[in-house]
FIVEX-923191 format. One record per atom (N, C-alpha, C, O, CB): residue in three letters; chain; x, y, z; atom name. Coordinates in pm, whole numbers. Each point is the difference from the previous one (the first is absolute). Glycine has a CB too. Example, Ala and Ser with C-alpha at 12.3 -4.5 7.8 and 13.67 -1.06 7.14 Angstrom:
<recs>
ala,A,1319,-569,780,N
ala,A,-89,119,0,CA
ala,A,90,120,0,C
ala,A,104,-2,66,O
ala,A,-293,-115,59,CB
ser,A,154,222,-197,N
ser,A,82,119,6,CA
ser,A,-77,109,73,C
ser,A,51,111,17,O
ser,A,67,-174,-232,CB
</recs>
This chain:
<recs>
met,A,-2901,1452,2270,N
met,A,40,83,-6,CA
met,A,120,61,-79,C
met,A,-4,123,12,O
met,A,-122,-185,150,CB
ile,A,236,20,-242,N
ile,A,118,-43,-14,CA
ile,A,13,197,-84,C
ile,A,-43,24,-112,O
ile,A,54,-408,95,CB
thr,A,47,477,98,N
thr,A,106,115,5,CA
thr,A,152,40,-66,C
thr,A,31,-119,-2,O
thr,A,-160,78,185,CB
ser,A,222,93,-226,N
ser,A,61,-22,10,CA
ser,A,115,133,160,C
ser,A,-30,93,75,O
ser,A,-85,-261,-377,CB
leu,A,242,84,271,N
leu,A,15,75,168,CA
leu,A,72,71,-39,C
leu,A,20,14,-121,O
leu,A,-36,-154,302,CB
ser,A,81,211,-85,N
ser,A,117,198,-14,CA
ser,A,56,-20,-58,C
ser,A,-30,-48,-109,O
ser,A,78,157,269,CB
lys,A,101,-78,-113,N
lys,A,120,-23,-2,CA
lys,A,5,16,125,C
lys,A,4,-112,49,O
lys,A,73,162,-255,CB
lys,A,-75,45,304,N
lys,A,49,-107,128,CA
lys,A,-146,-61,54,C
lys,A,-40,30,112,O
lys,A,280,127,-15,CB
lys,A,-295,-222,-164,N
lys,A,-51,-153,62,CA
lys,A,110,-86,-36,C
lys,A,72,-71,70,O
lys,A,-333,87,-103,CB
cys,A,258,19,-165,N
cys,A,120,-139,-9,CA
cys,A,152,-30,80,C
cys,A,61,-103,30,O
cys,A,-161,134,-260,CB
thr,A,127,122,246,N
thr,A,160,-55,37,CA
thr,A,-25,-32,170,C
thr,A,99,-56,47,O
thr,A,77,239,-250,CB
his,A,-272,-163,291,N
his,A,-115,-39,113,CA
his,A,38,-137,-29,C
his,A,72,-65,76,O
his,A,-293,248,-67,CB
leu,A,175,-228,-119,N
leu,A,-43,-131,3,CA
leu,A,107,-100,-73,C
leu,A,-48,-108,-35,O
leu,A,-199,205,41,CB
leu,A,408,-72,-37,N
leu,A,141,-24,-90,CA
leu,A,31,27,137,C
leu,A,20,-107,58,O
leu,A,18,181,-347,CB
ala,A,-24,40,376,N
ala,A,92,-9,115,CA
ala,A,-25,-149,105,C
ala,A,87,-60,63,O
ala,A,-89,357,-78,CB
asn,A,-139,-328,7,N
asn,A,-36,-98,144,CA
asn,A,-48,-63,-22,C
asn,A,-120,-8,29,O
asn,A,109,95,101,CB
asn,A,111,-211,-227,N
asn,A,14,-68,-61,CA
asn,A,147,-19,-28,C
asn,A,87,87,7,O
asn,A,-309,-48,-55,CB
tyr,A,239,-194,9,N
tyr,A,168,-6,-56,CA
tyr,A,-41,-189,-73,C
tyr,A,65,-105,-1,O
tyr,A,153,307,269,CB
val,A,-301,-178,-298,N
val,A,-20,-172,-121,CA
val,A,-101,60,-96,C
val,A,-119,10,31,O
val,A,124,-260,157,CB
gly,A,56,302,-337,N
gly,A,-95,40,-153,CA
gly,A,65,-154,-129,C
gly,A,75,-97,-11,O
gly,A,-62,487,52,CB
his,A,-115,-305,-107,N
his,A,16,-190,-84,CA
his,A,130,161,-150,C
his,A,-29,112,-45,O
his,A,-407,-420,70,CB
leu,A,523,245,-36,N
leu,A,66,76,-117,CA
leu,A,-17,-61,-117,C
leu,A,-10,-119,-27,O
leu,A,167,199,157,CB
ala,A,-160,44,-219,N
ala,A,-82,-12,-180,CA
ala,A,143,-17,-75,C
ala,A,64,99,35,O
ala,A,-318,107,-40,CB
tyr,A,346,-294,-93,N
tyr,A,67,70,-98,CA
tyr,A,-36,-126,-75,C
tyr,A,-57,-109,4,O
tyr,A,253,293,91,CB
val,A,-85,-48,-211,N
val,A,-41,-128,-148,CA
val,A,187,-28,-80,C
val,A,103,67,-9,O
val,A,-450,83,-99,CB
tyr,A,302,-283,69,N
tyr,A,169,-85,-13,CA
tyr,A,-16,-96,-102,C
tyr,A,-58,-109,2,O
tyr,A,136,107,249,CB
tyr,A,-32,49,-320,N
tyr,A,-2,-30,-131,CA
tyr,A,-151,-38,-55,C
tyr,A,-50,-110,-22,O
tyr,A,301,38,59,CB
asp,A,-319,242,-56,N
asp,A,-161,-33,-81,CA
asp,A,-24,-79,126,C
asp,A,16,-118,-31,O
asp,A,-8,92,-277,CB
arg,A,-35,35,419,N
arg,A,-110,-109,87,CA
arg,A,4,52,84,C
arg,A,111,35,40,O
arg,A,-100,-233,-90,CB
pro,A,-157,239,141,N
pro,A,-22,83,158,CA
pro,A,91,-203,36,C
pro,A,26,-111,-45,O
pro,A,-382,382,97,CB
tyr,A,366,-133,116,N
tyr,A,34,-151,66,CA
tyr,A,-49,130,173,C
tyr,A,12,122,-14,O
tyr,A,286,-354,-198,CB
val,A,-333,189,311,N
val,A,-71,57,138,CA
val,A,24,-99,86,C
val,A,-40,-116,-12,O
val,A,-145,245,-75,CB
val,A,299,-50,243,N
val,A,86,-135,89,CA
val,A,-65,131,75,C
val,A,-24,118,-26,O
val,A,300,-326,-53,CB
pro,A,-293,80,228,N
pro,A,16,100,94,CA
pro,A,121,60,51,C
pro,A,115,-38,-23,O
pro,A,-290,-60,63,CB
ile,A,132,215,47,N
ile,A,204,31,98,CA
ile,A,-61,78,106,C
ile,A,-117,3,38,O
ile,A,353,56,-248,CB
thr,A,-136,1,250,N
thr,A,-1,27,145,CA
thr,A,89,138,-32,C
thr,A,119,3,-29,O
thr,A,-136,-275,176,CB
tyr,A,-49,353,-136,N
tyr,A,68,184,-22,CA
tyr,A,-86,30,100,C
tyr,A,-92,-47,67,O
tyr,A,152,133,-339,CB
phe,A,41,66,248,N
phe,A,21,135,139,CA
phe,A,-61,170,-87,C
phe,A,51,80,-79,O
phe,A,261,-227,224,CB
phe,A,-429,137,-81,N
phe,A,18,162,-39,CA
phe,A,-44,105,81,C
phe,A,-111,-7,54,O
phe,A,87,-64,-254,CB
asp,A,112,186,220,N
asp,A,38,86,84,CA
asp,A,-77,112,-82,C
asp,A,44,28,-112,O
asp,A,192,-133,222,CB
glu,A,-360,177,-55,N
glu,A,-77,90,-107,CA
glu,A,62,67,-53,C
glu,A,-14,28,-119,O
glu,A,-139,-16,202,CB
asp,A,306,64,46,N
asp,A,73,59,-71,CA
asp,A,71,-18,-151,C
asp,A,60,100,-41,O
asp,A,-69,-73,264,CB
lys,A,6,-131,-299,N
lys,A,194,-38,-68,CA
lys,A,-160,-167,-99,C
lys,A,-119,-31,7,O
lys,A,521,91,331,CB
asp,A,-278,-100,-408,N
asp,A,-76,-96,-88,CA
asp,A,26,-153,99,C
asp,A,57,-23,106,O
asp,A,-6,173,-391,CB
ile,A,-122,-225,192,N
ile,A,-5,-160,59,CA
ile,A,116,-37,19,C
ile,A,74,72,-66,O
ile,A,-251,-147,-38,CB
ile,A,270,-50,198,N
ile,A,96,-75,11,CA
ile,A,-22,-134,-3,C
ile,A,-113,-20,44,O
ile,A,192,185,51,CB
gly,A,-35,-248,-118,N
gly,A,-22,-171,-44,CA
gly,A,119,-67,-10,C
gly,A,63,53,-91,O
gly,A,-251,-14,-45,CB
tyr,A,240,-116,176,N
tyr,A,101,-102,-58,CA
tyr,A,6,-98,-36,C
tyr,A,-81,-72,58,O
tyr,A,141,147,18,CB
ser,A,-10,-120,-139,N
ser,A,33,-161,-57,CA
ser,A,117,-46,-40,C
ser,A,101,64,30,O
ser,A,-286,-54,-102,CB
thr,A,197,-141,-10,N
thr,A,135,-27,-37,CA
thr,A,-54,-12,-148,C
thr,A,-97,44,-62,O
thr,A,235,-169,286,CB
glu,A,-36,51,-248,N
glu,A,58,9,-193,CA
glu,A,-114,-138,-46,C
glu,A,2,-112,50,O
glu,A,364,186,-48,CB
gly,A,-413,-49,-54,N
gly,A,-152,-97,-98,CA
gly,A,-80,40,-50,C
gly,A,-56,107,22,O
gly,A,42,-226,80,CB
his,A,-12,28,-194,N
his,A,-132,79,-43,CA
his,A,-25,153,-12,C
his,A,33,81,-87,O
his,A,-102,-269,187,CB
lys,A,-3,201,21,N
lys,A,-60,154,23,CA
lys,A,131,107,-71,C
lys,A,19,74,-97,O
lys,A,-177,-145,374,CB
thr,A,222,23,-159,N
thr,A,104,126,-42,CA
thr,A,63,0,-153,C
thr,A,83,88,-22,O
thr,A,-7,-95,280,CB
met,A,-98,-52,-330,N
met,A,50,-9,-139,CA
met,A,14,51,-122,C
met,A,69,29,-98,O
met,A,-111,-138,192,CB
ala,A,-150,105,11,N
ala,A,-171,46,-109,CA
ala,A,84,143,28,C
ala,A,57,79,-75,O
ala,A,-381,-247,136,CB
leu,A,308,162,42,N
leu,A,37,194,54,CA
leu,A,34,18,-62,C
leu,A,-59,22,-106,O
leu,A,104,36,267,CB
arg,A,95,-54,-142,N
arg,A,95,9,-50,CA
arg,A,4,44,-168,C
arg,A,76,93,-29,O
arg,A,-31,-247,234,CB
lys,A,-107,104,-289,N
lys,A,-37,-8,-114,CA
lys,A,-94,110,-93,C
lys,A,14,48,-113,O
lys,A,33,-264,219,CB
asn,A,-156,231,11,N
asn,A,-91,72,-1,CA
asn,A,-66,26,118,C
asn,A,-74,-84,51,O
asn,A,74,23,-248,CB
asn,A,31,234,275,N
asn,A,-28,78,147,CA
asn,A,-140,14,11,C
asn,A,-47,48,103,O
asn,A,253,92,-97,CB
asn,A,-280,-178,-103,N
asn,A,-133,58,49,CA
asn,A,-131,-109,76,C
asn,A,-45,-113,-11,O
asn,A,115,294,-207,CB
ile,A,-86,-75,285,N
ile,A,-97,-123,131,CA
ile,A,-143,8,14,C
ile,A,-70,45,-90,O
ile,A,251,-25,249,CB
ala,A,-213,-49,-84,N
ala,A,-142,-41,80,CA
ala,A,6,-39,126,C
ala,A,65,-102,21,O
ala,A,-142,31,-203,CB
leu,A,16,136,296,N
leu,A,71,-52,68,CA
leu,A,-222,-5,49,C
leu,A,-72,93,-37,O
leu,A,467,-7,69,CB
glu,A,-457,-218,56,N
glu,A,-114,54,102,CA
glu,A,27,-54,101,C
glu,A,93,-80,15,O
glu,A,-264,110,-140,CB
val,A,51,28,252,N
val,A,39,-42,108,CA
val,A,-164,54,55,C
val,A,-40,110,37,O
val,A,363,-101,-33,CB
ser,A,-364,-91,-12,N
ser,A,-160,0,106,CA
ser,A,-48,-67,152,C
ser,A,67,-91,48,O
ser,A,-125,82,-283,CB
glu,A,-35,49,290,N
glu,A,-1,-54,79,CA
glu,A,-191,-32,-54,C
glu,A,-52,44,-102,O
glu,A,313,62,290,CB
ile,A,-320,-181,-96,N
ile,A,-68,-146,-80,CA
ile,A,-73,-34,160,C
ile,A,49,-89,69,O
ile,A,176,-38,-311,CB
glu,A,-337,202,286,N
glu,A,-85,-63,91,CA
glu,A,-103,-145,-56,C
glu,A,-26,-116,35,O
glu,A,38,386,70,CB
asn,A,-38,-197,-187,N
asn,A,-124,-143,-101,CA
asn,A,-40,139,-94,C
asn,A,21,122,2,O
asn,A,-190,-374,221,CB
ile,A,101,157,-301,N
ile,A,-65,12,-136,CA
ile,A,-62,157,-30,C
ile,A,-44,70,-92,O
ile,A,-19,-343,116,CB
asn,A,84,275,86,N
asn,A,-133,168,-14,CA
asn,A,80,122,118,C
asn,A,-53,94,59,O
asn,A,-270,-270,-75,CB
thr,A,457,133,17,N
thr,A,49,119,59,CA
thr,A,170,-119,-8,C
thr,A,54,-109,20,O
thr,A,-324,300,178,CB
trp,A,281,-34,-250,N
trp,A,183,-20,0,CA
trp,A,71,98,-59,C
trp,A,-41,100,59,O
trp,A,28,-326,-82,CB
gln,A,92,261,-54,N
gln,A,90,129,-4,CA
gln,A,138,-45,-73,C
gln,A,68,-75,70,O
gln,A,-175,184,167,CB
ser,A,172,-71,-392,N
ser,A,117,18,-41,CA
ser,A,-12,90,-10,C
ser,A,-103,67,9,O
ser,A,167,-205,-80,CB
val,A,68,176,44,N
val,A,163,18,-99,CA
val,A,93,-42,-133,C
val,A,98,-74,-11,O
val,A,-112,75,209,CB
leu,A,-57,76,-290,N
leu,A,132,-75,-66,CA
leu,A,64,106,-53,C
leu,A,-41,116,3,O
leu,A,-46,-337,-68,CB
val,A,219,171,1,N
val,A,142,123,12,CA
val,A,36,18,-120,C
val,A,58,-100,-44,O
val,A,52,40,247,CB
his,A,-118,149,-279,N
his,A,122,17,-152,CA
his,A,90,47,51,C
his,A,-17,109,55,O
his,A,-99,-56,-245,CB
gly,A,295,-140,192,N
gly,A,119,57,-7,CA
gly,A,140,-19,-75,C
gly,A,22,14,-121,O
gly,A,-145,3,292,CB
thr,A,185,-43,-99,N
thr,A,147,-22,-75,CA
thr,A,91,-78,184,C
thr,A,20,35,117,O
thr,A,-19,270,-389,CB
phe,A,24,-428,174,N
phe,A,105,-71,30,CA
phe,A,176,50,18,C
phe,A,77,19,-95,O
phe,A,-273,-157,-19,CB
ile,A,221,149,217,N
ile,A,154,126,15,CA
ile,A,90,-106,93,C
ile,A,-56,-28,106,O
ile,A,-73,338,-80,CB
glu,A,248,-368,-48,N
glu,A,45,-120,23,CA
glu,A,103,89,93,C
glu,A,63,102,-30,O
glu,A,-119,-297,-196,CB
leu,A,52,128,341,N
leu,A,121,141,79,CA
leu,A,152,-68,36,C
leu,A,36,-118,-4,O
leu,A,-264,257,167,CB
ser,A,278,-58,-139,N
ser,A,156,-80,30,CA
ser,A,96,123,147,C
ser,A,-12,110,53,O
ser,A,43,-228,-418,CB
gly,A,58,-6,367,N
gly,A,116,221,147,CA
gly,A,-94,-73,95,C
gly,A,-41,-110,37,O
gly,A,69,491,-170,CB
ser,A,-35,-266,145,N
ser,A,-9,89,175,CA
ser,A,-165,37,-18,C
ser,A,-74,14,97,O
ser,A,370,148,-54,CB
asp,A,-341,-150,-180,N
asp,A,-188,4,-11,CA
asp,A,-38,-167,46,C
asp,A,-68,-33,97,O
asp,A,29,239,-358,CB
ala,A,97,-286,171,N
ala,A,-78,-88,22,CA
ala,A,-12,-95,205,C
ala,A,-87,-72,48,O
ala,A,154,75,-388,CB
lys,A,14,30,378,N
lys,A,74,-25,132,CA
lys,A,-118,121,118,C
lys,A,-32,-12,119,O
lys,A,366,-46,-261,CB
lys,A,-360,141,60,N
lys,A,-30,117,100,CA
lys,A,-124,-98,-34,C
lys,A,-13,-90,82,O
lys,A,153,386,-74,CB
ser,A,-244,-296,-126,N
ser,A,-103,-24,-63,CA
ser,A,-47,-151,49,C
ser,A,-123,-7,-11,O
ser,A,198,180,-185,CB
leu,A,-20,-294,244,N
leu,A,-8,-60,37,CA
leu,A,-58,-37,161,C
leu,A,-76,-84,48,O
leu,A,207,113,-257,CB
his,A,-29,106,270,N
his,A,-25,16,152,CA
his,A,-123,55,27,C
his,A,-49,2,113,O
his,A,271,28,-72,CB
asp,A,-294,31,-176,N
asp,A,-158,102,81,CA
asp,A,-34,-124,-92,C
asp,A,111,29,-44,O
asp,A,-152,322,96,CB
phe,A,7,-438,-109,N
phe,A,-76,-100,-45,CA
phe,A,22,-113,158,C
phe,A,-94,2,81,O
phe,A,140,50,-412,CB
ala,A,22,-101,349,N
ala,A,-28,-100,117,CA
ala,A,-9,108,126,C
ala,A,-70,-33,96,O
ala,A,216,-205,-201,CB
asn,A,-77,367,107,N
asn,A,-107,74,151,CA
asn,A,-120,28,-32,C
asn,A,-58,44,99,O
asn,A,222,81,3,CB
gly,A,-247,-130,-215,N
gly,A,-141,49,-51,CA
gly,A,-105,-153,88,C
gly,A,-79,-28,91,O
gly,A,180,188,-409,CB
ile,A,-1,-226,172,N
ile,A,-98,-89,91,CA
ile,A,-39,-79,63,C
ile,A,-109,-57,-2,O
ile,A,104,113,-67,CB
lys,A,138,-74,166,N
lys,A,15,7,171,CA
lys,A,-117,103,75,C
lys,A,-75,-11,97,O
lys,A,361,-21,-130,CB
asn,A,-273,76,-8,N
asn,A,-103,109,61,CA
asn,A,-217,-8,-56,C
asn,A,-110,32,44,O
asn,A,418,152,-65,CB
leu,A,-250,-239,-82,N
leu,A,-132,-29,-43,CA
leu,A,-62,-117,24,C
leu,A,-118,-19,-30,O
leu,A,172,148,-112,CB
val,A,46,-245,218,N
val,A,-11,-105,-13,CA
val,A,-91,28,111,C
val,A,-101,-64,28,O
val,A,302,-53,-149,CB
met,A,-140,252,201,N
met,A,-59,-39,162,CA
met,A,-61,57,14,C
met,A,-52,4,111,O
met,A,170,-61,-7,CB
ile,A,-161,145,-204,N
ile,A,-175,62,25,CA
ile,A,-84,-138,-25,C
ile,A,-74,-68,71,O
ile,A,94,353,-191,CB
lys,A,13,-292,24,N
lys,A,-138,-102,-42,CA
lys,A,-14,-133,19,C
lys,A,-114,-44,5,O
lys,A,101,171,-157,CB
glu,A,135,-223,169,N
glu,A,-10,-85,74,CA
glu,A,61,27,133,C
glu,A,85,-88,9,O
glu,A,-108,-35,-200,CB
asp,A,24,138,214,N
asp,A,96,63,204,CA
asp,A,86,-97,6,C
asp,A,-39,-80,86,O
asp,A,-155,167,106,CB
lys,A,310,-127,-248,N
lys,A,67,-89,-47,CA
lys,A,129,60,12,C
lys,A,39,24,-114,O
lys,A,-210,-126,-23,CB
asn,A,285,150,249,N
asn,A,69,40,-1,CA
asn,A,150,-53,-110,C
asn,A,103,-11,66,O
asn,A,-269,74,160,CB
leu,A,174,-80,-309,N
leu,A,176,-41,-61,CA
leu,A,101,82,35,C
leu,A,-3,106,62,O
leu,A,-74,-182,-258,CB
gln,A,199,-5,134,N
gln,A,139,81,73,CA
gln,A,17,-15,-106,C
gln,A,47,105,-42,O
gln,A,50,-129,267,CB
phe,A,-109,-72,-335,N
phe,A,105,2,-116,CA
phe,A,-58,-9,-136,C
phe,A,-122,-20,-5,O
phe,A,279,-88,153,CB
ile,A,-89,119,-263,N
ile,A,-68,15,-148,CA
ile,A,-41,-181,10,C
ile,A,-109,-47,-35,O
ile,A,288,295,-139,CB
asn,A,-89,-309,216,N
asn,A,-36,-89,-20,CA
asn,A,-126,-78,74,C
asn,A,-54,-96,-54,O
asn,A,276,135,-23,CB
glu,A,-257,4,185,N
glu,A,-187,-42,-26,CA
glu,A,-95,9,-78,C
glu,A,-106,-59,23,O
glu,A,125,92,114,CB
phe,A,2,50,-254,N
phe,A,-77,16,-74,CA
phe,A,25,-21,-164,C
phe,A,-77,2,-96,O
phe,A,20,122,299,CB
ser,A,205,-147,-187,N
ser,A,-3,-59,-150,CA
ser,A,89,-101,-12,C
ser,A,92,-4,81,O
ser,A,-146,203,-181,CB
thr,A,45,-283,15,N
thr,A,103,-97,-32,CA
thr,A,93,58,-120,C
thr,A,110,-54,-16,O
thr,A,-274,-147,95,CB
lys,A,136,278,-141,N
lys,A,95,60,-90,CA
lys,A,190,39,77,C
lys,A,105,11,-63,O
lys,A,-390,105,-60,CB
ile,A,260,-105,265,N
ile,A,161,39,29,CA
ile,A,25,-110,54,C
ile,A,99,17,70,O
ile,A,-77,221,-29,CB
tyr,A,-69,-374,-33,N
tyr,A,129,-148,-45,CA
tyr,A,27,-38,-129,C
tyr,A,49,-111,-23,O
tyr,A,-119,-6,201,CB
asp,A,44,195,-268,N
asp,A,35,-27,-113,CA
asp,A,124,-10,-8,C
asp,A,29,-7,120,O
asp,A,-195,87,-190,CB
glu,A,342,-91,-31,N
glu,A,92,12,47,CA
glu,A,79,165,-92,C
glu,A,90,83,17,O
glu,A,-108,-402,69,CB
asn,A,-109,277,-199,N
asn,A,14,169,-73,CA
asn,A,-43,140,131,C
asn,A,-65,-9,105,O
asn,A,-51,-118,-403,CB
val,A,181,237,239,N
val,A,22,96,49,CA
val,A,-152,62,-94,C
val,A,-25,-9,-121,O
val,A,342,-2,202,CB
pro,A,-397,73,31,N
pro,A,-148,61,14,CA
pro,A,65,138,-78,C
pro,A,88,82,26,O
pro,A,-233,-198,243,CB
ile,A,23,88,-410,N
ile,A,-45,142,-61,CA
ile,A,-115,27,22,C
ile,A,-109,-56,-6,O
ile,A,232,49,-152,CB
val,A,-50,175,207,N
val,A,-136,57,82,CA
val,A,4,124,-125,C
val,A,95,44,-65,O
val,A,-77,-107,405,CB
phe,A,-163,99,-340,N
phe,A,-65,47,-129,CA
phe,A,-97,160,63,C
phe,A,-56,8,109,O
phe,A,30,-324,-244,CB
lys,A,30,386,68,N
lys,A,-122,100,67,CA
lys,A,-74,-39,-151,C
lys,A,51,-42,-103,O
lys,A,66,296,303,CB
ile,A,-300,-211,-156,N
ile,A,-86,84,-115,CA
ile,A,-18,105,18,C
ile,A,-37,47,108,O
ile,A,-63,-183,-158,CB
thr,A,130,224,-95,N
thr,A,-39,96,-20,CA
thr,A,-124,35,-19,C
thr,A,-33,-11,-118,O
thr,A,207,1,74,CB
ile,A,-256,49,115,N
ile,A,-151,27,4,CA
ile,A,-35,149,-155,C
ile,A,17,122,-1,O
ile,A,-21,-199,366,CB
his,A,-45,-17,-462,N
his,A,-55,104,-131,CA
his,A,-208,22,60,C
his,A,-30,109,49,O
his,A,266,-261,-335,CB
glu,A,-306,85,278,N
glu,A,-129,-61,33,CA
glu,A,-33,-31,142,C
glu,A,91,-75,36,O
glu,A,-68,-14,-248,CB
ile,A,-123,111,336,N
ile,A,-7,-31,54,CA
ile,A,-205,-19,4,C
ile,A,-41,97,63,O
ile,A,348,-20,-3,CB
thr,A,-409,-153,-98,N
thr,A,-83,-11,48,CA
thr,A,-40,-65,79,C
thr,A,83,-51,75,O
thr,A,-80,117,-198,CB
gly,A,-163,-101,149,N
gly,A,-41,-63,82,CA
gly,A,-156,-29,18,C
gly,A,-25,94,75,O
gly,A,235,-15,-4,CB
lys,A,-270,-111,-80,N
lys,A,-139,-28,84,CA
lys,A,-19,-102,102,C
lys,A,72,-89,46,O
lys,A,-154,157,-235,CB
ile,A,-62,-22,214,N
ile,A,-73,-65,106,CA
ile,A,-137,-70,-18,C
ile,A,-70,16,-100,O
ile,A,189,148,208,CB
arg,A,-145,-225,-28,N
arg,A,-141,-48,35,CA
arg,A,-70,-30,151,C
arg,A,39,-53,104,O
arg,A,24,-39,-322,CB
lys,A,-119,122,196,N
lys,A,-59,-38,131,CA
lys,A,-199,-38,16,C
lys,A,-79,76,-55,O
lys,A,327,106,136,CB
gln,A,-287,-280,-17,N
gln,A,-180,4,-54,CA
gln,A,-21,150,45,C
gln,A,97,76,8,O
gln,A,-216,-359,50,CB
leu,A,19,314,-35,N
leu,A,-48,72,0,CA
leu,A,-190,-1,70,C
leu,A,-98,-17,-72,O
leu,A,335,41,-116,CB
asn,A,-240,1,356,N
asn,A,-101,-125,39,CA
asn,A,-125,80,-28,C
asn,A,-27,117,25,O
asn,A,160,-266,179,CB
glu,A,-222,27,-279,N
glu,A,-138,107,-5,CA
glu,A,-128,33,70,C
glu,A,-72,90,-42,O
glu,A,146,-141,-122,CB
</recs>
């Protein structure tokens, strides 16, 4: 049976994961890419990237969708879909958000994978890029979710 998730359960799923699929449009073509993100239930979604296709596209059209799912098997899964706006951060806002992102991901990895990461380069290769990271937030406009559980008969 497939049912809708409450907003509270949607935000819980979003807050307890850190990999999602970001959808955006560039020159009238849709793209979907995996991203590492951090979501604190009291804040927006935080991410970072380097200069490239995704950042060029998001500067032109800042409307996004982000999908996050947990899948056990074909009959047991849940997923969340966020519609929102990409906002590039700079200065002290970017620095603070990148710090929150790194600490949030490290905590989630410790909880979910029992790994004690010390540095951002342990979970992100972008840090080795010579470019300055582009820190962004996603302001959530709408969040919906679905769950499927096999009923025992």
